[in-house]
N, CA and C atoms as an extended XYZ file, in Angstrom:
498
Properties=species:S:1:pos:R:3:atomname:S:1:resname:S:1:resid:I:1 pbc="F F F"
N        20.504      -38.112      -25.204 N   MET     1
C        21.024      -36.815      -25.712 CA  MET     1
C        20.852      -35.894      -24.541 C   MET     1
N        22.019      -35.024      -24.361 N   ARG     2
C        22.179      -34.102      -23.262 CA  ARG     2
C        21.583      -32.516      -23.591 C   ARG     2
N        20.687      -32.262      -22.721 N   ALA     3
C        20.129      -30.784      -23.048 CA  ALA     3
C        21.193      -29.741      -22.908 C   ALA     3
N        20.998      -28.787      -23.731 N   THR     4
C        22.086      -27.700      -23.955 CA  THR     4
C        21.937      -26.585      -22.992 C   THR     4
N        20.732      -26.429      -22.132 N   LYS     5
C        20.715      -25.543      -21.263 CA  LYS     5
C        20.363      -26.156      -19.925 C   LYS     5
N        20.917      -25.657      -18.957 N   ARG     6
C        20.918      -26.119      -17.621 CA  ARG     6
C        20.000      -25.276      -16.757 C   ARG     6
N        19.280      -25.990      -16.143 N   TYR     7
C        18.034      -25.371      -15.168 CA  TYR     7
C        18.444      -25.315      -13.698 C   TYR     7
N        18.267      -24.430      -12.934 N   SER     8
C        18.593      -24.329      -11.557 CA  SER     8
C        17.171      -24.183      -10.922 C   SER     8
N        17.281      -24.881       -9.707 N   ARG     9
C        16.155      -24.839       -8.835 CA  ARG     9
C        16.180      -23.770       -7.714 C   ARG     9
N        17.346      -23.055       -7.787 N   SER    10
C        17.399      -21.924       -6.712 CA  SER    10
C        16.472      -20.778       -7.173 C   SER    10
N        16.048      -20.176       -6.161 N   THR    11
C        15.085      -18.931       -6.481 CA  THR    11
C        15.769      -17.851       -6.431 C   THR    11
N        15.522      -16.610       -7.060 N   GLN    12
C        16.175      -15.380       -7.020 CA  GLN    12
C        15.265      -14.422       -6.471 C   GLN    12
N        16.129      -13.555       -5.865 N   LYS    13
C        15.374      -12.249       -5.105 CA  LYS    13
C        14.943      -11.447       -6.262 C   LYS    13
N        13.886      -10.874       -5.965 N   LYS    14
C        13.226       -9.624       -6.782 CA  LYS    14
C        14.158       -8.396       -6.679 C   LYS    14
N        14.436       -7.942       -7.607 N   ALA    15
C        15.147       -6.566       -7.442 CA  ALA    15
C        13.974       -5.609       -7.054 C   ALA    15
N        14.334       -4.679       -5.789 N   ILE    16
C        13.605       -3.887       -5.388 CA  ILE    16
C        13.937       -2.595       -5.914 C   ILE    16
N        13.181       -1.711       -6.437 N   ASP    17
C        13.441       -0.455       -6.938 CA  ASP    17
C        13.367        0.575       -5.872 C   ASP    17
N        14.687        0.962       -5.416 N   THR    18
C        14.780        1.861       -4.208 CA  THR    18
C        14.893        3.380       -4.810 C   THR    18
N        15.122        3.507       -6.005 N   GLU    19
C        15.367        5.087       -6.545 CA  GLU    19
C        14.063        5.902       -6.401 C   GLU    19
N        13.038        5.277       -6.625 N   LYS    20
C        11.768        6.266       -6.620 CA  LYS    20
C        11.006        6.390       -5.107 C   LYS    20
N        11.529        5.542       -4.163 N   ASP    21
C        11.048        5.704       -2.861 CA  ASP    21
C        12.046        6.476       -1.922 C   ASP    21
N        11.621        7.541       -1.691 N   PRO    22
C        12.670        8.395       -0.857 CA  PRO    22
C        12.888        7.975        0.553 C   PRO    22
N        11.953        7.169        1.136 N   TYR    23
C        12.053        6.760        2.522 CA  TYR    23
C        12.906        5.472        2.635 C   TYR    23
N        13.115        4.648        1.477 N   LEU    24
C        14.167        3.593        1.750 CA  LEU    24
C        15.391        4.139        1.687 C   LEU    24
N        16.144        3.445        2.732 N   LEU    25
C        17.677        4.059        2.860 CA  LEU    25
C        18.742        3.456        1.694 C   LEU    25
N        19.293        4.621        1.323 N   LYS    26
C        20.388        4.316        0.205 CA  LYS    26
C        21.425        3.384        0.945 C   LYS    26
N        21.921        3.905        2.325 N   MET    27
C        22.980        3.173        3.056 CA  MET    27
C        22.161        3.121        4.277 C   MET    27
N        22.385        1.808        4.793 N   GLY    28
C        21.582        1.364        6.003 CA  GLY    28
C        22.372        2.002        7.198 C   GLY    28
N        21.441        2.156        8.176 N   PRO    29
C        22.015        2.664        9.696 CA  PRO    29
C        22.775        1.555       10.236 C   PRO    29
N        23.235        1.822       11.384 N   HIS    30
C        24.124        0.887       11.969 CA  HIS    30
C        23.622       -0.514       11.772 C   HIS    30
N        24.526       -1.510       12.208 N   ASP    31
C        24.052       -2.797       11.838 CA  ASP    31
C        22.982       -3.313       12.763 C   ASP    31
N        22.807       -2.845       13.872 N   ARG    32
C        21.554       -3.201       14.654 CA  ARG    32
C        20.836       -1.661       14.818 C   ARG    32
N        19.554       -1.443       14.498 N   ALA    33
C        18.890       -0.447       14.736 CA  ALA    33
C        17.515       -0.919       15.327 C   ALA    33
N        16.777       -0.103       15.914 N   VAL    34
C        15.326       -0.541       16.470 CA  VAL    34
C        14.535        0.685       16.193 C   VAL    34
N        13.390        0.349       15.587 N   CYS    35
C        12.316        1.425       15.499 CA  CYS    35
C        11.721        1.868       16.730 C   CYS    35
N        11.721        3.120       17.030 N   THR    36
C        11.329        3.716       18.317 CA  THR    36
C         9.755        3.646       18.457 C   THR    36
N         9.025        3.448       17.159 N   LYS    37
C         7.591        3.346       17.274 CA  LYS    37
C         7.037        2.026       17.389 C   LYS    37
N         7.425        1.035       16.198 N   CYS    38
C         6.835       -0.089       16.045 CA  CYS    38
C         7.799       -1.339       16.591 C   CYS    38
N         8.977       -1.021       16.773 N   GLY    39
C         9.869       -2.122       17.487 CA  GLY    39
C        10.489       -2.965       16.435 C   GLY    39
N        10.337       -2.634       15.104 N   ALA    40
C        11.008       -3.292       14.055 CA  ALA    40
C        12.535       -3.132       14.330 C   ALA    40
N        13.392       -4.353       13.846 N   VAL    41
C        14.535       -4.423       13.998 CA  VAL    41
C        15.295       -4.263       12.813 C   VAL    41
N        16.257       -3.552       12.551 N   TYR    42
C        17.074       -3.371       11.174 CA  TYR    42
C        18.499       -4.153       11.532 C   TYR    42
N        18.687       -5.266       10.725 N   HIS    43
C        19.571       -6.225       10.918 CA  HIS    43
C        20.215       -6.716        9.422 C   HIS    43
N        21.198       -6.863        9.001 N   ASN    44
C        21.800       -7.252        7.678 CA  ASN    44
C        21.155       -6.714        6.683 C   ASN    44
N        20.929       -5.299        6.593 N   LYS    45
C        20.397       -4.477        5.375 CA  LYS    45
C        18.806       -4.875        5.262 C   LYS    45
N        18.136       -5.336        6.388 N   ARG    46
C        16.650       -5.738        6.165 CA  ARG    46
C        15.890       -5.273        7.508 C   ARG    46
N        14.788       -4.931        7.485 N   TRP    47
C        13.856       -4.603        8.546 CA  TRP    47
C        13.042       -5.790        8.831 C   TRP    47
N        13.061       -6.177       10.094 N   MET    48
C        12.287       -7.518       10.527 CA  MET    48
C        11.467       -7.132       11.723 C   MET    48
N        10.414       -7.753       11.962 N   LEU    49
C         9.468       -7.482       13.148 CA  LEU    49
C         9.856       -8.400       14.300 C   LEU    49
N         9.652       -7.499       15.391 N   GLY    50
C         9.800       -8.401       16.811 CA  GLY    50
C        10.909       -9.136       17.085 C   GLY    50
N        12.147       -8.506       17.046 N   GLY    51
C        13.310       -9.365       17.530 CA  GLY    51
C        13.259       -9.608       18.911 C   GLY    51
N        12.451       -9.061       19.674 N   GLY    52
C        12.513       -9.270       21.303 CA  GLY    52
C        13.709       -8.732       21.680 C   GLY    52
N        13.960       -8.970       23.068 N   PRO    53
C        15.049       -8.623       23.901 CA  PRO    53
C        16.163       -9.771       23.523 C   PRO    53
N        16.844       -9.469       22.123 N   GLU    54
C        18.005      -10.053       21.748 CA  GLU    54
C        19.251       -9.809       22.546 C   GLU    54
N        20.365      -10.206       22.378 N   ALA    55
C        21.681       -9.980       22.825 CA  ALA    55
C        22.103       -8.821       22.132 C   ALA    55
N        22.265       -7.676       22.626 N   GLY    56
C        22.848       -6.545       21.977 CA  GLY    56
C        22.110       -5.601       21.713 C   GLY    56
N        20.787       -5.893       21.843 N   MET    57
C        19.551       -4.725       21.565 CA  MET    57
C        19.435       -3.762       22.501 C   MET    57
N        20.094       -3.720       23.796 N   ALA    58
C        20.121       -2.669       24.536 CA  ALA    58
C        21.048       -1.623       24.069 C   ALA    58
N        21.907       -2.064       23.270 N   LYS    59
C        22.925       -1.027       22.726 CA  LYS    59
C        22.691       -0.559       21.187 C   LYS    59
N        21.489       -0.944       20.699 N   ALA    60
C        21.021       -0.882       19.269 CA  ALA    60
C        20.878        0.681       18.935 C   ALA    60
N        20.999        1.076       17.680 N   PHE    61
C        20.879        2.584       17.584 CA  PHE    61
C        19.214        2.605       17.374 C   PHE    61
N        18.687        3.807       17.788 N   LYS    62
C        17.321        3.970       17.912 CA  LYS    62
C        17.208        4.853       16.729 C   LYS    62
N        16.123        4.513       15.843 N   ALA    63
C        15.665        5.202       14.563 CA  ALA    63
C        14.266        4.819       14.326 C   ALA    63
N        13.580        5.424       13.300 N   GLN    64
C        12.286        5.125       12.709 CA  GLN    64
C        12.549        4.492       11.457 C   GLN    64
N        11.695        3.292       11.489 N   CYS    65
C        11.655        2.380       10.190 CA  CYS    65
C        10.908        3.452        8.956 C   CYS    65
N        11.285        3.071        7.583 N   PRO    66
C        10.643        3.853        6.662 CA  PRO    66
C         8.936        3.769        6.682 C   PRO    66
N         8.475        2.777        7.226 N   ALA    67
C         7.058        2.609        7.233 CA  ALA    67
C         6.535        3.658        8.368 C   ALA    67
N         6.999        3.634        9.467 N   CYS    68
C         6.604        4.650       10.346 CA  CYS    68
C         6.858        6.109        9.982 C   CYS    68
N         7.897        6.387        9.218 N   GLN    69
C         8.236        7.631        8.728 CA  GLN    69
C         7.099        7.965        7.554 C   GLN    69
N         6.765        7.105        6.910 N   LYS    70
C         5.718        7.356        5.864 CA  LYS    70
C         4.373        7.503        6.533 C   LYS    70
N         3.928        6.792        7.514 N   ILE    71
C         2.735        7.250        8.280 CA  ILE    71
C         2.728        8.501        8.971 C   ILE    71
N         3.865        8.795        9.419 N   ARG    72
C         4.001       10.070       10.138 CA  ARG    72
C         3.917       11.376        9.158 C   ARG    72
N         4.483       11.078        7.992 N   ASP    73
C         4.354       12.213        7.118 CA  ASP    73
C         3.301       12.038        6.039 C   ASP    73
N         2.471       11.101        6.191 N   GLY    74
C         1.332       10.820        5.161 CA  GLY    74
C         1.790       10.607        3.840 C   GLY    74
N         2.924        9.885        3.610 N   TYR    75
C         3.223        9.749        2.394 CA  TYR    75
C         2.696        8.300        1.890 C   TYR    75
N         1.725        8.449        1.072 N   VAL    76
C         0.837        7.256        0.522 CA  VAL    76
C         1.344        6.428       -0.472 C   VAL    76
N         1.420        5.220       -0.491 N   GLY    77
C         2.036        4.384       -1.692 CA  GLY    77
C         0.806        3.885       -2.482 C   GLY    77
N        -0.549        3.694       -1.789 N   GLY    78
C        -1.646        3.179       -2.543 CA  GLY    78
C        -2.864        3.661       -2.031 C   GLY    78
N        -3.866        3.756       -3.071 N   TYR    79
C        -5.282        4.121       -2.343 CA  TYR    79
C        -6.125        2.993       -2.718 C   TYR    79
N        -7.044        2.492       -1.919 N   ILE    80
C        -7.898        1.412       -2.280 CA  ILE    80
C        -9.321        1.946       -2.002 C   ILE    80
N       -10.269        2.084       -3.021 N   THR    81
C       -11.568        2.428       -2.761 CA  THR    81
C       -12.628        1.415       -2.996 C   THR    81
N       -13.444        1.207       -1.935 N   LEU    82
C       -14.440        0.285       -1.924 CA  LEU    82
C       -15.839        0.630       -2.148 C   LEU    82
N       -16.513        0.128       -3.051 N   ARG    83
C       -17.805        0.755       -3.419 CA  ARG    83
C       -18.974       -0.493       -3.539 C   ARG    83
N       -20.080        0.004       -3.497 N   GLY    84
C       -21.224       -0.693       -3.693 CA  GLY    84
C       -22.227       -1.043       -2.562 C   GLY    84
N       -23.367       -1.776       -2.712 N   GLU    85
C       -24.368       -1.930       -1.630 CA  GLU    85
C       -23.916       -3.164       -0.838 C   GLU    85
N       -23.086       -4.100       -1.492 N   PHE    86
C       -22.394       -5.265       -0.702 CA  PHE    86
C       -21.621       -4.688        0.497 C   PHE    86
N       -20.808       -3.561        0.073 N   LEU    87
C       -20.079       -3.099        1.104 CA  LEU    87
C       -20.720       -2.647        2.613 C   LEU    87
N       -21.952       -1.945        2.361 N   LYS    88
C       -22.758       -1.523        3.387 CA  LYS    88
C       -23.122       -2.469        4.331 C   LYS    88
N       -23.540       -3.683        3.897 N   GLU    89
C       -23.849       -4.928        4.559 CA  GLU    89
C       -22.884       -5.746        5.256 C   GLU    89
N       -21.568       -5.685        4.592 N   HIS    90
C       -20.489       -6.319        5.192 CA  HIS    90
C       -19.243       -5.702        5.410 C   HIS    90
N       -19.334       -4.327        5.683 N   SER    91
C       -18.319       -3.707        6.003 CA  SER    91
C       -17.351       -4.105        6.991 C   SER    91
N       -17.813       -4.353        7.972 N   GLN    92
C       -17.000       -4.896        9.336 CA  GLN    92
C       -16.157       -6.076        8.958 C   GLN    92
N       -16.801       -7.063        8.310 N   GLU    93
C       -16.276       -8.171        7.895 CA  GLU    93
C       -15.093       -8.099        6.757 C   GLU    93
N       -15.207       -7.007        6.062 N   ILE    94
C       -14.333       -6.738        4.888 CA  ILE    94
C       -13.171       -5.939        5.565 C   ILE    94
N       -13.374       -5.138        6.540 N   ILE    95
C       -12.187       -4.348        7.241 CA  ILE    95
C       -11.342       -5.460        8.219 C   ILE    95
N       -12.194       -6.432        8.649 N   ASN    96
C       -11.399       -7.361        9.405 CA  ASN    96
C       -10.467       -8.216        8.483 C   ASN    96
N       -10.949       -8.464        7.278 N   MET    97
C       -10.194       -9.264        6.504 CA  MET    97
C        -8.900       -8.522        5.853 C   MET    97
N        -9.185       -7.252        5.599 N   ILE    98
C        -8.177       -6.334        5.307 CA  ILE    98
C        -7.200       -6.243        6.412 C   ILE    98
N        -7.559       -6.098        7.629 N   ARG    99
C        -6.464       -5.925        8.671 CA  ARG    99
C        -5.714       -7.447        8.826 C   ARG    99
N        -6.467       -8.432        8.632 N   ASN   100
C        -5.577       -9.919        8.662 CA  ASN   100
C        -4.622       -9.886        7.515 C   ASN   100
N        -4.991       -9.363        6.290 N   LYS   101
C        -4.229       -9.179        5.114 CA  LYS   101
C        -2.876       -8.462        5.612 C   LYS   101
N        -3.065       -7.247        6.250 N   GLU   102
C        -2.104       -6.375        6.508 CA  GLU   102
C        -0.971       -7.072        7.414 C   GLU   102
N        -1.551       -7.850        8.460 N   LYS   103
C        -0.787       -8.498        9.598 CA  LYS   103
C         0.014       -9.749        8.748 C   LYS   103
N        -0.574      -10.419        7.846 N   ARG   104
C         0.189      -11.514        7.035 CA  ARG   104
C         1.372      -10.773        6.340 C   ARG   104
N         1.058       -9.606        5.644 N   ALA   105
C         1.930       -8.947        4.804 CA  ALA   105
C         3.159       -8.393        5.639 C   ALA   105
N         2.906       -8.033        6.890 N   MET   106
C         3.859       -7.568        7.760 CA  MET   106
C         4.906       -8.552        8.236 C   MET   106
N         4.411       -9.737        8.337 N   TYR   107
C         5.248      -10.807        8.727 CA  TYR   107
C         6.284      -10.992        7.785 C   TYR   107
N         5.995      -10.926        6.331 N   TYR   108
C         7.063      -10.919        5.275 CA  TYR   108
C         7.946       -9.736        5.064 C   TYR   108
N         7.105       -8.500        5.230 N   ASN   109
C         7.940       -7.262        5.025 CA  ASN   109
C         7.236       -6.352        6.024 C   ASN   109
N         7.863       -5.778        7.075 N   PRO   110
C         7.122       -4.972        8.081 CA  PRO   110
C         6.938       -3.709        7.577 C   PRO   110
N         7.441       -3.306        6.469 N   LEU   111
C         7.206       -1.938        5.718 CA  LEU   111
C         5.790       -1.988        5.142 C   LEU   111
N         5.019       -3.059        4.920 N   ASP   112
C         3.722       -2.972        4.303 CA  ASP   112
C         2.670       -2.730        5.314 C   ASP   112
N         2.133       -1.587        5.286 N   ARG   113
C         1.335       -1.212        6.269 CA  ARG   113
C         0.115       -0.535        5.937 C   ARG   113
N        -0.899       -0.465        6.629 N   ILE   114
C        -2.290        0.412        6.234 CA  ILE   114
C        -1.826        1.774        7.104 C   ILE   114
N        -2.284        2.878        6.324 N   ILE   115
C        -2.046        4.163        7.060 CA  ILE   115
C        -3.438        4.560        7.637 C   ILE   115
N        -4.517        4.340        7.093 N   ALA   116
C        -5.740        4.667        7.323 CA  ALA   116
C        -6.758        4.105        6.733 C   ALA   116
N        -7.991        4.030        7.392 N   ILE   117
C        -9.330        3.517        6.716 CA  ILE   117
C       -10.287        4.569        7.134 C   ILE   117
N       -10.971        5.087        6.006 N   ARG   118
C       -11.768        6.224        6.187 CA  ARG   118
C       -13.182        5.890        5.422 C   ARG   118
N       -14.278        6.289        6.162 N   LYS   119
C       -15.677        6.258        5.434 CA  LYS   119
C       -16.008        7.614        4.786 C   LYS   119
N       -16.267        7.574        3.414 N   ARG   120
C       -16.534        8.862        2.667 CA  ARG   120
C       -17.663        8.510        1.941 C   ARG   120
N       -18.627        9.188        2.032 N   ARG   121
C       -20.067        9.362        1.341 CA  ARG   121
C       -20.324        7.878        0.832 C   ARG   121
N       -20.447        6.918        1.796 N   GLY   122
C       -20.856        5.491        1.565 CA  GLY   122
C       -19.765        4.617        0.974 C   GLY   122
N       -18.551        5.238        0.656 N   ASP   123
C       -17.351        4.426        0.213 CA  ASP   123
C       -16.456        4.229        1.213 C   ASP   123
N       -15.588        3.340        1.068 N   LEU   124
C       -14.469        3.104        2.156 CA  LEU   124
C       -13.210        3.259        1.447 C   LEU   124
N       -12.349        4.133        1.931 N   GLU   125
C       -11.043        4.508        1.242 CA  GLU   125
C       -10.026        4.107        2.350 C   GLU   125
N        -9.034        3.166        1.616 N   ILE   126
C        -7.926        2.654        2.366 CA  ILE   126
C        -6.705        3.070        1.909 C   ILE   126
N        -5.686        3.848        2.674 N   THR   127
C        -4.339        4.054        2.408 CA  THR   127
C        -3.376        3.309        2.834 C   THR   127
N        -2.261        2.818        2.094 N   THR   128
C        -1.382        1.836        2.524 CA  THR   128
C         0.025        2.639        2.201 C   THR   128
N         1.042        1.978        2.858 N   THR   129
C         2.496        2.552        2.641 CA  THR   129
C         3.095        1.977        1.415 C   THR   129
N         2.683        0.931        0.549 N   THR   130
C         3.218        0.546       -0.545 CA  THR   130
C         2.373        0.155       -1.604 C   THR   130
N         2.630        0.304       -2.736 N   GLU   131
C         1.611       -0.218       -3.765 CA  GLU   131
C         1.555       -1.736       -3.861 C   GLU   131
N         2.374       -2.531       -3.654 N   LYS   132
C         2.305       -3.825       -3.609 CA  LYS   132
C         1.097       -4.520       -2.675 C   LYS   132
N         1.068       -3.727       -1.472 N   LEU   133
C         0.009       -4.270       -0.341 CA  LEU   133
C        -1.465       -3.749       -0.988 C   LEU   133
N        -1.363       -2.729       -1.734 N   THR   134
C        -2.621       -2.272       -2.355 CA  THR   134
C        -3.111       -3.272       -3.371 C   THR   134
N        -2.245       -3.833       -4.184 N   GLN   135
C        -2.408       -4.641       -5.040 CA  GLN   135
C        -3.040       -5.896       -4.644 C   GLN   135
N        -2.105       -6.384       -3.419 N   ARG   136
C        -2.722       -7.618       -2.777 CA  ARG   136
C        -4.100       -7.521       -2.427 C   ARG   136
N        -4.433       -6.490       -1.584 N   ILE   137
C        -5.644       -6.303       -1.149 CA  ILE   137
C        -6.801       -6.361       -1.915 C   ILE   137
N        -6.482       -5.650       -3.295 N   GLY   138
C        -7.371       -5.674       -4.378 CA  GLY   138
C        -7.873       -7.233       -4.952 C   GLY   138
N        -6.653       -7.726       -5.055 N   GLN   139
C        -6.855       -9.285       -5.439 CA  GLN   139
C        -7.409      -10.076       -4.344 C   GLN   139
N        -7.120       -9.803       -3.078 N   MET   140
C        -7.899      -10.814       -2.121 CA  MET   140
C        -9.501      -10.473       -2.149 C   MET   140
N        -9.826       -8.910       -2.254 N   LEU   141
C       -11.225       -8.741       -2.173 CA  LEU   141
C       -11.826       -9.410       -3.490 C   LEU   141
N       -11.231       -9.319       -4.578 N   CYS   142
C       -11.930       -9.997       -5.933 CA  CYS   142
C       -12.182      -11.420       -5.720 C   CYS   142
N       -11.105      -12.041       -5.140 N   LYS   143
C       -10.993      -13.603       -5.107 CA  LYS   143
C       -12.152      -14.155       -3.802 C   LYS   143
N       -12.266      -13.286       -2.721 N   ALA   144
C       -13.220      -13.363       -1.772 CA  ALA   144
C       -14.625      -13.306       -1.998 C   ALA   144
N       -14.948      -11.886       -2.581 N   TYR   145
C       -16.167      -11.653       -2.867 CA  TYR   145
C       -16.580      -11.153       -4.230 C   TYR   145
N       -15.777      -11.674       -5.170 N   ASN   146
C       -15.998      -11.492       -6.529 CA  ASN   146
C       -15.960       -9.816       -6.743 C   ASN   146
N       -17.045       -9.431       -7.765 N   GLY   147
C       -16.931       -7.836       -7.980 CA  GLY   147
C       -15.969       -7.575       -9.009 C   GLY   147
N       -15.823       -6.240       -9.314 N   SER   148
C       -14.871       -5.789      -10.388 CA  SER   148
C       -13.824       -5.138       -9.738 C   SER   148
N       -12.627       -5.168      -10.104 N   VAL   149
C       -11.556       -4.517       -9.724 CA  VAL   149
C       -10.772       -3.797      -10.635 C   VAL   149
N       -10.414       -2.594      -10.456 N   GLU   150
C        -9.772       -1.820      -11.414 CA  GLU   150
C        -8.430       -1.269      -10.982 C   GLU   150
N        -7.196       -1.498      -11.579 N   TYR   151
C        -5.916       -1.373      -11.051 CA  TYR   151
C        -5.373       -0.076      -12.029 C   TYR   151
N        -4.776        0.960      -11.141 N   LYS   152
C        -4.044        1.956      -11.871 CA  LYS   152
C        -2.693        2.157      -11.232 C   LYS   152
N        -1.671        2.155      -12.088 N   TRP   153
C        -0.304        2.561      -11.467 CA  TRP   153
C         0.136        3.733      -12.003 C   TRP   153
N         0.738        4.718      -11.388 N   SER   154
C         1.438        6.002      -11.969 CA  SER   154
C         2.674        5.656      -12.397 C   SER   154
N         3.136        6.257      -13.320 N   SER   155
C         4.600        5.945      -13.995 CA  SER   155
C         5.608        6.769      -13.329 C   SER   155
N         5.415        8.041      -12.845 N   ASP   156
C         6.404        8.890      -12.260 CA  ASP   156
C         6.777        8.508      -10.790 C   ASP   156
N         5.853        8.513      -10.039 N   ILE   157
C         6.072        7.917       -8.512 CA  ILE   157
C         5.579        6.471       -8.283 C   ILE   157
N         5.768        6.038       -6.914 N   LYS   158
C         5.301        4.733       -6.707 CA  LYS   158
C         4.143        4.925       -6.086 C   LYS   158
N         2.954        4.939       -7.059 N   LEU   159
C         1.625        4.962       -6.527 CA  LEU   159
C         0.626        3.973       -7.229 C   LEU   159
N        -0.177        3.385       -6.337 N   ALA   160
C        -1.277        2.460       -7.067 CA  ALA   160
C        -2.631        2.829       -6.447 C   ALA   160
N        -3.578        2.755       -7.399 N   ARG   161
C        -4.860        2.946       -7.170 CA  ARG   161
C        -5.706        1.787       -7.371 C   ARG   161
N        -6.388        1.258       -6.636 N   VAL   162
C        -7.371        0.072       -6.658 CA  VAL   162
C        -8.713        0.605       -6.371 C   VAL   162
N        -9.666        0.197       -7.427 N   VAL   163
C       -11.058        0.483       -6.978 CA  VAL   163
C       -11.917       -0.903       -7.176 C   VAL   163
N       -12.560       -1.099       -6.134 N   TRP   164
C       -13.265       -2.443       -6.004 CA  TRP   164
C       -14.760       -2.250       -5.846 C   TRP   164
N       -15.686       -2.735       -6.792 N   THR   165
C       -17.010       -2.442       -6.677 CA  THR   165
C       -17.614       -3.798       -6.737 C   THR   165
N       -18.836       -3.850       -6.031 N   ARG   166
C       -19.734       -4.870       -6.004 CA  ARG   166
C       -21.118       -4.329       -5.403 C   ARG   166
């Protein structure tokens, strides 16, 4: 008997909601653009890291990528607050883990960046450019060190808040 529904092994790209992020371009810049701050390359409607000295890059349009614009303007996509006695003993180890997570995330999407890491009243506050990076860092901390994680998303703007406690 033959199945009535056919399945495909092809993967589909996730739809990115560009309506709520004012920094994502509605229409892309020229076919080849290079960020003047981080060196990310815009090609085929996508920002990529480290194209290096490729052919034609000398004539590329100079621009700033959305992540560098967000960092410059202080436009935060997510807040991560870390609390607890465990943090005081392992703060440098946790910061190194978070920086490694940022590097891994930037490999796939160079617009996922950490804006700042600040210590406030015994807590550690991290700001990011995207809400997905905020969520991934919270998941990573929970998986690595246990503790409790609380996620909050705003409905009107693209903003996430994560509070990790141990």
